[in-house]
N, C-alpha and C positions, 0 to 999 in steps of 0.2 A: 452146244449151247451158245446162244448169241451173246455178244458183249454189248452192254448198254452204257451210255454215258451216265455218270453219277447223278447229274441233275435231272435226268429223265426218270431214273428209278426213285430217287428221293428228292423231290423239288423243295423240301423244307418249308412247306406252307405253315406259317404261324409258329414254327419251332424256333423261337428267338426270345431273348430277354424282354424285348419290347412287348411281344405278344403275351407272354406269360404274366408279366407285371400288370398289363392292362386287364387281362381276364380275371386275375385274382382280385384286383381292385373292384371290378364290376360285380363279381360274385359276392364279395364282402358287402357292397352297397345294397344288392338285392336282399341278402340275408338280413342285414340290419334294418332295411326298410320294411321287410315283412314282420320282423320282431316289433319294431316301433308301431306299426299299424295294428298289430295284435294288442299291444299295450296302450293303444289310444293316445299316442304322442305325435300329433300331426306336424309339429315343427320339425321333429327329428325325421319324420317320413320324408318331408321335403328336403331336408339336409342330405338324406340318403339318395334322393333323386339327383341332387347336385353332384354327389360323389359318383353316381353312375355316369353322368355326363363327363366328369373329369376323367374317369376311367376310359371312356370312349375316345376322348381326345388325346389321352396319354400315349396310345399306340403309335400314331403317326409322328408325334413329337419325339418319342424315344427312337423310333426307326430312323428318323432324319439325323438324330444325334449319334448314330452309329451302332445302336443296339438291335437293329433289325436283322433279317435274314441275310447272311453273307452269300455272295456269288461263289459257285463251286469252281 
């Protein structure tokens, strides 16, 4: 059986605190936005859209702060 370098077998794509935090914030934003849309609360739908943008920007910010994928 061939021996492979660990980074080749498991590149660690998105498996970091930065990625998980960002995705959880974005899932929460979409869930709340859907709920507020159903309840006809347009201001909170837009607030949820803003939270979605914050979640999107959170990933690179946290990655540069040292919470991203570490090199093998």
